[in-house]
mmCIF file of the N, C-alpha and C atoms, coordinates in Angstrom:
data_MODEL
# 
_entry.id   MODEL 
# 
loop_
_atom_site.group_PDB 
_atom_site.id 
_atom_site.type_symbol 
_atom_site.label_atom_id 
_atom_site.label_alt_id 
_atom_site.label_comp_id 
_atom_site.label_asym_id 
_atom_site.label_entity_id 
_atom_site.label_seq_id 
_atom_site.pdbx_PDB_ins_code 
_atom_site.Cartn_x 
_atom_site.Cartn_y 
_atom_site.Cartn_z 
_atom_site.occupancy 
_atom_site.B_iso_or_equiv 
_atom_site.pdbx_formal_charge 
_atom_site.auth_seq_id 
_atom_site.auth_comp_id 
_atom_site.auth_asym_id 
_atom_site.auth_atom_id 
_atom_site.pdbx_PDB_model_num 
ATOM 1   N N  . MET A 1 1  ? 60.542 -53.244 -139.792 1.00 0.00 ? 1  MET A N  1 
ATOM 2   C CA . MET A 1 1  ? 60.604 -52.777 -138.362 1.00 0.00 ? 1  MET A CA 1 
ATOM 3   C C  . MET A 1 1  ? 60.090 -52.547 -137.503 1.00 0.00 ? 1  MET A C  1 
ATOM 4   N N  . THR A 1 2  ? 59.936 -52.668 -135.890 1.00 0.00 ? 2  THR A N  1 
ATOM 5   C CA . THR A 1 2  ? 58.907 -51.795 -135.245 1.00 0.00 ? 2  THR A CA 1 
ATOM 6   C C  . THR A 1 2  ? 60.044 -50.948 -134.656 1.00 0.00 ? 2  THR A C  1 
ATOM 7   N N  . GLU A 1 3  ? 59.694 -49.958 -133.932 1.00 0.00 ? 3  GLU A N  1 
ATOM 8   C CA . GLU A 1 3  ? 60.333 -49.366 -133.070 1.00 0.00 ? 3  GLU A CA 1 
ATOM 9   C C  . GLU A 1 3  ? 61.215 -49.854 -132.094 1.00 0.00 ? 3  GLU A C  1 
ATOM 10  N N  . LYS A 1 4  ? 60.539 -50.872 -131.179 1.00 0.00 ? 4  LYS A N  1 
ATOM 11  C CA . LYS A 1 4  ? 61.594 -51.867 -130.330 1.00 0.00 ? 4  LYS A CA 1 
ATOM 12  C C  . LYS A 1 4  ? 62.699 -52.378 -130.808 1.00 0.00 ? 4  LYS A C  1 
ATOM 13  N N  . GLN A 1 5  ? 62.581 -53.108 -132.220 1.00 0.00 ? 5  GLN A N  1 
ATOM 14  C CA . GLN A 1 5  ? 63.850 -53.228 -133.154 1.00 0.00 ? 5  GLN A CA 1 
ATOM 15  C C  . GLN A 1 5  ? 64.456 -52.143 -132.961 1.00 0.00 ? 5  GLN A C  1 
ATOM 16  N N  . GLY A 1 6  ? 64.336 -51.333 -133.661 1.00 0.00 ? 6  GLY A N  1 
ATOM 17  C CA . GLY A 1 6  ? 65.402 -50.355 -133.969 1.00 0.00 ? 6  GLY A CA 1 
ATOM 18  C C  . GLY A 1 6  ? 65.945 -49.920 -132.405 1.00 0.00 ? 6  GLY A C  1 
ATOM 19  N N  . GLU A 1 7  ? 65.528 -49.595 -131.776 1.00 0.00 ? 7  GLU A N  1 
ATOM 20  C CA . GLU A 1 7  ? 66.037 -49.477 -130.569 1.00 0.00 ? 7  GLU A CA 1 
ATOM 21  C C  . GLU A 1 7  ? 67.113 -50.472 -130.250 1.00 0.00 ? 7  GLU A C  1 
ATOM 22  N N  . PHE A 1 8  ? 66.923 -51.737 -130.426 1.00 0.00 ? 8  PHE A N  1 
ATOM 23  C CA . PHE A 1 8  ? 67.760 -52.776 -129.533 1.00 0.00 ? 8  PHE A CA 1 
ATOM 24  C C  . PHE A 1 8  ? 68.874 -52.829 -130.823 1.00 0.00 ? 8  PHE A C  1 
ATOM 25  N N  . LYS A 1 9  ? 68.541 -52.340 -132.000 1.00 0.00 ? 9  LYS A N  1 
ATOM 26  C CA . LYS A 1 9  ? 69.556 -52.459 -132.818 1.00 0.00 ? 9  LYS A CA 1 
ATOM 27  C C  . LYS A 1 9  ? 70.667 -51.304 -132.949 1.00 0.00 ? 9  LYS A C  1 
ATOM 28  N N  . GLU A 1 10 ? 70.232 -49.718 -132.492 1.00 0.00 ? 10 GLU A N  1 
ATOM 29  C CA . GLU A 1 10 ? 70.747 -49.148 -131.906 1.00 0.00 ? 10 GLU A CA 1 
ATOM 30  C C  . GLU A 1 10 ? 71.911 -49.177 -130.608 1.00 0.00 ? 10 GLU A C  1 
ATOM 31  N N  . ARG A 1 11 ? 71.285 -49.989 -129.440 1.00 0.00 ? 11 ARG A N  1 
ATOM 32  C CA . ARG A 1 11 ? 72.024 -50.434 -128.599 1.00 0.00 ? 11 ARG A CA 1 
ATOM 33  C C  . ARG A 1 11 ? 72.975 -51.121 -128.331 1.00 0.00 ? 11 ARG A C  1 
ATOM 34  N N  . ILE A 1 12 ? 72.864 -52.210 -129.915 1.00 0.00 ? 12 ILE A N  1 
ATOM 35  C CA . ILE A 1 12 ? 73.566 -53.350 -130.277 1.00 0.00 ? 12 ILE A CA 1 
ATOM 36  C C  . ILE A 1 12 ? 74.702 -52.181 -130.542 1.00 0.00 ? 12 ILE A C  1 
ATOM 37  N N  . ALA A 1 13 ? 74.539 -51.364 -131.784 1.00 0.00 ? 13 ALA A N  1 
ATOM 38  C CA . ALA A 1 13 ? 75.565 -50.483 -132.119 1.00 0.00 ? 13 ALA A CA 1 
ATOM 39  C C  . ALA A 1 13 ? 76.202 -49.901 -131.321 1.00 0.00 ? 13 ALA A C  1 
ATOM 40  N N  . ARG A 1 14 ? 75.696 -49.267 -130.182 1.00 0.00 ? 14 ARG A N  1 
ATOM 41  C CA . ARG A 1 14 ? 76.892 -48.603 -129.218 1.00 0.00 ? 14 ARG A CA 1 
ATOM 42  C C  . ARG A 1 14 ? 76.890 -49.399 -128.592 1.00 0.00 ? 14 ARG A C  1 
ATOM 43  N N  . LEU A 1 15 ? 77.201 -50.381 -127.862 1.00 0.00 ? 15 LEU A N  1 
ATOM 44  C CA . LEU A 1 15 ? 77.997 -51.736 -127.220 1.00 0.00 ? 15 LEU A CA 1 
ATOM 45  C C  . LEU A 1 15 ? 79.146 -51.910 -127.920 1.00 0.00 ? 15 LEU A C  1 
ATOM 46  N N  . LYS A 1 16 ? 79.107 -52.727 -129.420 1.00 0.00 ? 16 LYS A N  1 
ATOM 47  C CA . LYS A 1 16 ? 80.131 -52.338 -130.714 1.00 0.00 ? 16 LYS A CA 1 
ATOM 48  C C  . LYS A 1 16 ? 80.841 -51.468 -130.687 1.00 0.00 ? 16 LYS A C  1 
ATOM 49  N N  . GLU A 1 17 ? 80.818 -50.338 -130.452 1.00 0.00 ? 17 GLU A N  1 
ATOM 50  C CA . GLU A 1 17 ? 81.172 -49.203 -130.595 1.00 0.00 ? 17 GLU A CA 1 
ATOM 51  C C  . GLU A 1 17 ? 81.711 -49.020 -129.451 1.00 0.00 ? 17 GLU A C  1 
ATOM 52  N N  . ASP A 1 18 ? 81.200 -48.815 -128.060 1.00 0.00 ? 18 ASP A N  1 
ATOM 53  C CA . ASP A 1 18 ? 82.461 -49.101 -127.241 1.00 0.00 ? 18 ASP A CA 1 
ATOM 54  C C  . ASP A 1 18 ? 83.097 -50.054 -126.507 1.00 0.00 ? 18 ASP A C  1 
ATOM 55  N N  . GLY A 1 19 ? 82.925 -51.553 -127.488 1.00 0.00 ? 19 GLY A N  1 
ATOM 56  C CA . GLY A 1 19 ? 84.314 -52.543 -127.431 1.00 0.00 ? 19 GLY A CA 1 
ATOM 57  C C  . GLY A 1 19 ? 83.198 -53.622 -126.087 1.00 0.00 ? 19 GLY A C  1 
ATOM 58  N N  . LYS A 1 20 ? 82.332 -53.585 -126.010 1.00 0.00 ? 20 LYS A N  1 
ATOM 59  C CA . LYS A 1 20 ? 81.508 -54.451 -124.747 1.00 0.00 ? 20 LYS A CA 1 
ATOM 60  C C  . LYS A 1 20 ? 80.644 -55.567 -125.726 1.00 0.00 ? 20 LYS A C  1 
ATOM 61  N N  . LEU A 1 21 ? 81.259 -55.535 -126.606 1.00 0.00 ? 21 LEU A N  1 
ATOM 62  C CA . LEU A 1 21 ? 80.423 -56.884 -127.417 1.00 0.00 ? 21 LEU A CA 1 
ATOM 63  C C  . LEU A 1 21 ? 81.232 -57.665 -128.274 1.00 0.00 ? 21 LEU A C  1 
ATOM 64  N N  . THR A 1 22 ? 81.017 -58.892 -127.858 1.00 0.00 ? 22 THR A N  1 
ATOM 65  C CA . THR A 1 22 ? 82.420 -60.021 -128.525 1.00 0.00 ? 22 THR A CA 1 
ATOM 66  C C  . THR A 1 22 ? 81.143 -60.108 -129.737 1.00 0.00 ? 22 THR A C  1 
ATOM 67  N N  . ALA A 1 23 ? 82.389 -61.007 -130.418 1.00 0.00 ? 23 ALA A N  1 
ATOM 68  C CA . ALA A 1 23 ? 81.682 -60.979 -131.900 1.00 0.00 ? 23 ALA A CA 1 
ATOM 69  C C  . ALA A 1 23 ? 80.357 -62.338 -132.330 1.00 0.00 ? 23 ALA A C  1 
ATOM 70  N N  . GLU A 1 24 ? 80.779 -63.038 -130.974 1.00 0.00 ? 24 GLU A N  1 
ATOM 71  C CA . GLU A 1 24 ? 79.580 -64.497 -130.563 1.00 0.00 ? 24 GLU A CA 1 
ATOM 72  C C  . GLU A 1 24 ? 78.736 -63.559 -130.222 1.00 0.00 ? 24 GLU A C  1 
ATOM 73  N N  . ALA A 1 25 ? 78.840 -62.466 -128.646 1.00 0.00 ? 25 ALA A N  1 
ATOM 74  C CA . ALA A 1 25 ? 77.039 -62.040 -128.309 1.00 0.00 ? 25 ALA A CA 1 
ATOM 75  C C  . ALA A 1 25 ? 76.665 -61.041 -129.565 1.00 0.00 ? 25 ALA A C  1 
ATOM 76  N N  . GLU A 1 26 ? 77.580 -60.653 -130.317 1.00 0.00 ? 26 GLU A N  1 
ATOM 77  C CA . GLU A 1 26 ? 76.735 -59.455 -131.434 1.00 0.00 ? 26 GLU A CA 1 
ATOM 78  C C  . GLU A 1 26 ? 76.336 -60.556 -132.278 1.00 0.00 ? 26 GLU A C  1 
ATOM 79  N N  . ALA A 1 27 ? 76.576 -62.018 -132.865 1.00 0.00 ? 27 ALA A N  1 
ATOM 80  C CA . ALA A 1 27 ? 76.186 -62.765 -133.313 1.00 0.00 ? 27 ALA A CA 1 
ATOM 81  C C  . ALA A 1 27 ? 74.101 -63.294 -132.772 1.00 0.00 ? 27 ALA A C  1 
ATOM 82  N N  . LEU A 1 28 ? 74.825 -63.534 -131.403 1.00 0.00 ? 28 LEU A N  1 
ATOM 83  C CA . LEU A 1 28 ? 73.241 -64.000 -131.140 1.00 0.00 ? 28 LEU A CA 1 
ATOM 84  C C  . LEU A 1 28 ? 72.635 -63.181 -130.807 1.00 0.00 ? 28 LEU A C  1 
ATOM 85  N N  . LEU A 1 29 ? 72.336 -61.625 -130.394 1.00 0.00 ? 29 LEU A N  1 
ATOM 86  C CA . LEU A 1 29 ? 71.903 -60.762 -130.772 1.00 0.00 ? 29 LEU A CA 1 
ATOM 87  C C  . LEU A 1 29 ? 71.258 -60.431 -131.762 1.00 0.00 ? 29 LEU A C  1 
ATOM 88  N N  . GLU A 1 30 ? 71.788 -60.455 -132.915 1.00 0.00 ? 30 GLU A N  1 
ATOM 89  C CA . GLU A 1 30 ? 71.239 -60.422 -134.594 1.00 0.00 ? 30 GLU A CA 1 
ATOM 90  C C  . GLU A 1 30 ? 70.574 -61.709 -134.682 1.00 0.00 ? 30 GLU A C  1 
ATOM 91  N N  . GLU A 1 31 ? 70.966 -62.690 -134.440 1.00 0.00 ? 31 GLU A N  1 
ATOM 92  C CA . GLU A 1 31 ? 70.032 -63.553 -134.456 1.00 0.00 ? 31 GLU A CA 1 
ATOM 93  C C  . GLU A 1 31 ? 68.766 -63.722 -133.734 1.00 0.00 ? 31 GLU A C  1 
ATOM 94  N N  . LEU A 1 32 ? 68.869 -63.277 -132.327 1.00 0.00 ? 32 LEU A N  1 
ATOM 95  C CA . LEU A 1 32 ? 67.374 -62.868 -131.660 1.00 0.00 ? 32 LEU A CA 1 
ATOM 96  C C  . LEU A 1 32 ? 66.840 -62.319 -132.549 1.00 0.00 ? 32 LEU A C  1 
ATOM 97  N N  . ILE A 1 33 ? 67.410 -60.928 -132.679 1.00 0.00 ? 33 ILE A N  1 
ATOM 98  C CA . ILE A 1 33 ? 66.385 -59.640 -133.261 1.00 0.00 ? 33 ILE A CA 1 
ATOM 99  C C  . ILE A 1 33 ? 65.604 -60.454 -134.667 1.00 0.00 ? 33 ILE A C  1 
ATOM 100 N N  . ALA A 1 34 ? 66.189 -60.936 -135.470 1.00 0.00 ? 34 ALA A N  1 
ATOM 101 C CA . ALA A 1 34 ? 65.790 -61.502 -136.146 1.00 0.00 ? 34 ALA A CA 1 
ATOM 102 C C  . ALA A 1 34 ? 64.765 -62.870 -136.282 1.00 0.00 ? 34 ALA A C  1 
ATOM 103 N N  . GLY A 1 35 ? 65.176 -63.330 -134.881 1.00 0.00 ? 35 GLY A N  1 
ATOM 104 C CA . GLY A 1 35 ? 63.681 -64.359 -134.507 1.00 0.00 ? 35 GLY A CA 1 
ATOM 105 C C  . GLY A 1 35 ? 62.819 -63.547 -134.040 1.00 0.00 ? 35 GLY A C  1 
ATOM 106 N N  . LEU A 1 36 ? 62.661 -62.124 -133.172 1.00 0.00 ? 36 LEU A N  1 
ATOM 107 C CA . LEU A 1 36 ? 61.830 -61.369 -132.966 1.00 0.00 ? 36 LEU A CA 1 
ATOM 108 C C  . LEU A 1 36 ? 60.927 -60.709 -134.107 1.00 0.00 ? 36 LEU A C  1 
ATOM 109 N N  . ALA A 1 37 ? 61.657 -60.309 -134.774 1.00 0.00 ? 37 ALA A N  1 
ATOM 110 C CA . ALA A 1 37 ? 61.255 -60.073 -136.405 1.00 0.00 ? 37 ALA A CA 1 
ATOM 111 C C  . ALA A 1 37 ? 60.295 -60.961 -136.652 1.00 0.00 ? 37 ALA A C  1 
ATOM 112 N N  . GLU A 1 38 ? 61.037 -62.343 -137.043 1.00 0.00 ? 38 GLU A N  1 
ATOM 113 C CA . GLU A 1 38 ? 59.911 -63.184 -137.460 1.00 0.00 ? 38 GLU A CA 1 
ATOM 114 C C  . GLU A 1 38 ? 58.424 -63.848 -136.505 1.00 0.00 ? 38 GLU A C  1 
ATOM 115 N N  . LEU A 1 39 ? 58.220 -63.489 -135.144 1.00 0.00 ? 39 LEU A N  1 
ATOM 116 C CA . LEU A 1 39 ? 57.504 -63.632 -134.603 1.00 0.00 ? 39 LEU A CA 1 
ATOM 117 C C  . LEU A 1 39 ? 56.701 -62.268 -134.526 1.00 0.00 ? 39 LEU A C  1 
ATOM 118 N N  . GLU A 1 40 ? 56.833 -61.266 -134.578 1.00 0.00 ? 40 GLU A N  1 
ATOM 119 C CA . GLU A 1 40 ? 55.896 -60.086 -134.982 1.00 0.00 ? 40 GLU A CA 1 
ATOM 120 C C  . GLU A 1 40 ? 55.194 -60.150 -136.403 1.00 0.00 ? 40 GLU A C  1 
ATOM 121 N N  . ARG A 1 41 ? 55.941 -60.915 -137.511 1.00 0.00 ? 41 ARG A N  1 
ATOM 122 C CA . ARG A 1 41 ? 55.533 -61.016 -138.527 1.00 0.00 ? 41 ARG A CA 1 
ATOM 123 C C  . ARG A 1 41 ? 54.232 -62.262 -138.360 1.00 0.00 ? 41 ARG A C  1 
ATOM 124 N N  . SER A 1 42 ? 55.058 -63.059 -137.642 1.00 0.00 ? 42 SER A N  1 
ATOM 125 C CA . SER A 1 42 ? 53.859 -64.041 -137.232 1.00 0.00 ? 42 SER A CA 1 
ATOM 126 C C  . SER A 1 42 ? 52.799 -63.575 -136.541 1.00 0.00 ? 42 SER A C  1 
ATOM 127 N N  . ASN A 1 43 ? 52.675 -63.236 -135.512 1.00 0.00 ? 43 ASN A N  1 
ATOM 128 C CA . ASN A 1 43 ? 51.670 -62.660 -134.835 1.00 0.00 ? 43 ASN A CA 1 
ATOM 129 C C  . ASN A 1 43 ? 50.424 -61.886 -135.688 1.00 0.00 ? 43 ASN A C  1 
ATOM 130 N N  . LYS A 1 44 ? 51.485 -60.665 -136.271 1.00 0.00 ? 44 LYS A N  1 
ATOM 131 C CA . LYS A 1 44 ? 50.229 -60.174 -137.241 1.00 0.00 ? 44 LYS A CA 1 
ATOM 132 C C  . LYS A 1 44 ? 49.414 -60.786 -138.052 1.00 0.00 ? 44 LYS A C  1 
ATOM 133 N N  . ALA A 1 45 ? 49.877 -61.955 -138.464 1.00 0.00 ? 45 ALA A N  1 
ATOM 134 C CA . ALA A 1 45 ? 49.231 -63.233 -139.651 1.00 0.00 ? 45 ALA A CA 1 
ATOM 135 C C  . ALA A 1 45 ? 48.423 -63.426 -138.945 1.00 0.00 ? 45 ALA A C  1 
ATOM 136 N N  . LEU A 1 46 ? 48.513 -64.084 -137.786 1.00 0.00 ? 46 LEU A N  1 
ATOM 137 C CA . LEU A 1 46 ? 47.638 -64.743 -136.796 1.00 0.00 ? 46 LEU A CA 1 
ATOM 138 C C  . LEU A 1 46 ? 45.837 -63.744 -136.307 1.00 0.00 ? 46 LEU A C  1 
ATOM 139 N N  . ARG A 1 47 ? 46.890 -62.885 -136.256 1.00 0.00 ? 47 ARG A N  1 
ATOM 140 C CA . ARG A 1 47 ? 45.681 -61.338 -135.884 1.00 0.00 ? 47 ARG A CA 1 
ATOM 141 C C  . ARG A 1 47 ? 44.508 -61.366 -137.129 1.00 0.00 ? 47 ARG A C  1 
ATOM 142 N N  . LYS A 1 48 ? 45.500 -61.353 -137.808 1.00 0.00 ? 48 LYS A N  1 
ATOM 143 C CA . LYS A 1 48 ? 44.506 -61.044 -139.270 1.00 0.00 ? 48 LYS A CA 1 
ATOM 144 C C  . LYS A 1 48 ? 43.652 -62.289 -139.563 1.00 0.00 ? 48 LYS A C  1 
ATOM 145 N N  . ALA A 1 49 ? 43.741 -63.681 -139.374 1.00 0.00 ? 49 ALA A N  1 
ATOM 146 C CA . ALA A 1 49 ? 43.704 -65.082 -139.525 1.00 0.00 ? 49 ALA A CA 1 
ATOM 147 C C  . ALA A 1 49 ? 42.073 -64.596 -138.539 1.00 0.00 ? 49 ALA A C  1 
ATOM 148 N N  . VAL A 1 50 ? 42.865 -64.545 -137.404 1.00 0.00 ? 50 VAL A N  1 
ATOM 149 C CA . VAL A 1 50 ? 41.731 -64.599 -136.498 1.00 0.00 ? 50 VAL A CA 1 
ATOM 150 C C  . VAL A 1 50 ? 40.164 -63.635 -136.384 1.00 0.00 ? 50 VAL A C  1 
ATOM 151 N N  . LEU A 1 51 ? 40.755 -62.295 -136.732 1.00 0.00 ? 51 LEU A N  1 
ATOM 152 C CA . LEU A 1 51 ? 39.649 -61.535 -137.424 1.00 0.00 ? 51 LEU A CA 1 
ATOM 153 C C  . LEU A 1 51 ? 39.087 -61.589 -138.649 1.00 0.00 ? 51 LEU A C  1 
ATOM 154 N N  . LYS A 1 52 ? 39.718 -62.063 -139.240 1.00 0.00 ? 52 LYS A N  1 
ATOM 155 C CA . LYS A 1 52 ? 38.830 -62.713 -140.802 1.00 0.00 ? 52 LYS A CA 1 
ATOM 156 C C  . LYS A 1 52 ? 38.108 -64.212 -140.172 1.00 0.00 ? 52 LYS A C  1 
ATOM 157 N N  . ALA A 1 53 ? 38.326 -65.019 -139.361 1.00 0.00 ? 53 ALA A N  1 
ATOM 158 C CA . ALA A 1 53 ? 37.487 -66.436 -138.903 1.00 0.00 ? 53 ALA A CA 1 
ATOM 159 C C  . ALA A 1 53 ? 36.556 -65.482 -138.510 1.00 0.00 ? 53 ALA A C  1 
ATOM 160 N N  . ALA A 1 54 ? 36.441 -64.526 -137.570 1.00 0.00 ? 54 ALA A N  1 
ATOM 161 C CA . ALA A 1 54 ? 35.660 -64.114 -136.366 1.00 0.00 ? 54 ALA A CA 1 
ATOM 162 C C  . ALA A 1 54 ? 34.631 -63.279 -137.329 1.00 0.00 ? 54 ALA A C  1 
ATOM 163 N N  . GLY A 1 55 ? 34.539 -63.119 -138.696 1.00 0.00 ? 55 GLY A N  1 
ATOM 164 C CA . GLY A 1 55 ? 34.179 -62.367 -139.828 1.00 0.00 ? 55 GLY A CA 1 
ATOM 165 C C  . GLY A 1 55 ? 33.963 -60.912 -139.423 1.00 0.00 ? 55 GLY A C  1 
ATOM 166 N N  . GLY A 1 56 ? 35.044 -60.368 -139.256 1.00 0.00 ? 56 GLY A N  1 
ATOM 167 C CA . GLY A 1 56 ? 35.650 -59.083 -139.386 1.00 0.00 ? 56 GLY A CA 1 
ATOM 168 C C  . GLY A 1 56 ? 34.968 -58.363 -137.715 1.00 0.00 ? 56 GLY A C  1 
ATOM 169 N N  . GLN A 1 57 ? 34.570 -59.557 -137.255 1.00 0.00 ? 57 GLN A N  1 
ATOM 170 C CA . GLN A 1 57 ? 33.907 -59.063 -135.624 1.00 0.00 ? 57 GLN A CA 1 
ATOM 171 C C  . GLN A 1 57 ? 34.779 -58.670 -134.796 1.00 0.00 ? 57 GLN A C  1 
ATOM 172 N N  . THR A 1 58 ? 34.860 -57.311 -134.570 1.00 0.00 ? 58 THR A N  1 
ATOM 173 C CA . THR A 1 58 ? 35.987 -56.859 -133.606 1.00 0.00 ? 58 THR A CA 1 
ATOM 174 C C  . THR A 1 58 ? 35.235 -56.375 -132.429 1.00 0.00 ? 58 THR A C  1 
ATOM 175 N N  . MET A 1 59 ? 33.903 -56.914 -131.454 1.00 0.00 ? 59 MET A N  1 
ATOM 176 C CA . MET A 1 59 ? 33.374 -56.203 -130.390 1.00 0.00 ? 59 MET A CA 1 
ATOM 177 C C  . MET A 1 59 ? 34.040 -57.083 -129.357 1.00 0.00 ? 59 MET A C  1 
ATOM 178 N N  . SER A 1 60 ? 34.427 -56.321 -127.894 1.00 0.00 ? 60 SER A N  1 
ATOM 179 C CA . SER A 1 60 ? 34.824 -57.752 -127.283 1.00 0.00 ? 60 SER A CA 1 
ATOM 180 C C  . SER A 1 60 ? 33.779 -58.996 -126.730 1.00 0.00 ? 60 SER A C  1 
ATOM 181 N N  . SER A 1 61 ? 34.330 -59.631 -126.141 1.00 0.00 ? 61 SER A N  1 
ATOM 182 C CA . SER A 1 61 ? 33.385 -60.774 -125.829 1.00 0.00 ? 61 SER A CA 1 
ATOM 183 C C  . SER A 1 61 ? 32.891 -60.160 -124.462 1.00 0.00 ? 61 SER A C  1 
ATOM 184 N N  . ARG A 1 62 ? 32.672 -59.009 -123.609 1.00 0.00 ? 62 ARG A N  1 
ATOM 185 C CA . ARG A 1 62 ? 31.873 -58.812 -122.175 1.00 0.00 ? 62 ARG A CA 1 
ATOM 186 C C  . ARG A 1 62 ? 30.766 -58.104 -122.878 1.00 0.00 ? 62 ARG A C  1 
ATOM 187 N N  . LEU A 1 63 ? 30.993 -57.145 -123.929 1.00 0.00 ? 63 LEU A N  1 
ATOM 188 C CA . LEU A 1 63 ? 29.947 -56.561 -124.957 1.00 0.00 ? 63 LEU A CA 1 
ATOM 189 C C  . LEU A 1 63 ? 28.925 -56.972 -125.584 1.00 0.00 ? 63 LEU A C  1 
ATOM 190 N N  . ARG A 1 64 ? 29.201 -58.040 -126.107 1.00 0.00 ? 64 ARG A N  1 
ATOM 191 C CA . ARG A 1 64 ? 28.598 -58.967 -126.897 1.00 0.00 ? 64 ARG A CA 1 
ATOM 192 C C  . ARG A 1 64 ? 27.841 -59.823 -126.206 1.00 0.00 ? 64 ARG A C  1 
ATOM 193 N N  . ASP A 1 65 ? 28.463 -60.383 -124.962 1.00 0.00 ? 65 ASP A N  1 
ATOM 194 C CA . ASP A 1 65 ? 27.433 -61.245 -123.699 1.00 0.00 ? 65 ASP A CA 1 
ATOM 195 C C  . ASP A 1 65 ? 26.548 -60.056 -123.265 1.00 0.00 ? 65 ASP A C  1 
ATOM 196 N N  . ALA A 1 66 ? 26.941 -58.899 -123.153 1.00 0.00 ? 66 ALA A N  1 
ATOM 197 C CA . ALA A 1 66 ? 25.881 -57.855 -122.712 1.00 0.00 ? 66 ALA A CA 1 
ATOM 198 C C  . ALA A 1 66 ? 24.798 -57.932 -123.364 1.00 0.00 ? 66 ALA A C  1 
ATOM 199 N N  . LEU A 1 67 ? 24.854 -57.981 -125.040 1.00 0.00 ? 67 LEU A N  1 
ATOM 200 C CA . LEU A 1 67 ? 23.938 -57.684 -125.461 1.00 0.00 ? 67 LEU A CA 1 
ATOM 201 C C  . LEU A 1 67 ? 23.062 -58.562 -126.079 1.00 0.00 ? 67 LEU A C  1 
ATOM 202 N N  . TYR A 1 68 ? 23.728 -59.744 -125.865 1.00 0.00 ? 68 TYR A N  1 
ATOM 203 C CA . TYR A 1 68 ? 22.729 -61.384 -126.296 1.00 0.00 ? 68 TYR A CA 1 
ATOM 204 C C  . TYR A 1 68 ? 21.737 -61.333 -124.879 1.00 0.00 ? 68 TYR A C  1 
ATOM 205 N N  . GLU A 1 69 ? 21.832 -60.709 -123.505 1.00 0.00 ? 69 GLU A N  1 
ATOM 206 C CA . GLU A 1 69 ? 21.137 -60.921 -122.525 1.00 0.00 ? 69 GLU A CA 1 
ATOM 207 C C  . GLU A 1 69 ? 19.910 -60.368 -122.451 1.00 0.00 ? 69 GLU A C  1 
# 
């Protein structure tokens, strides 16, 4: 879990304790946090795949272009 997700969960818990959160809203927020976690996992996997496809090349395109000139 990322730091941001932890903050969201804490804020949701505070709202729930204060009685400012309905059961439907809580369920929706939990679903959104789960979706966020899945997107972050997918993003990390895609970044790894892109790096692998680039042959581990992490040089910026500007630097690469300057070196090839």
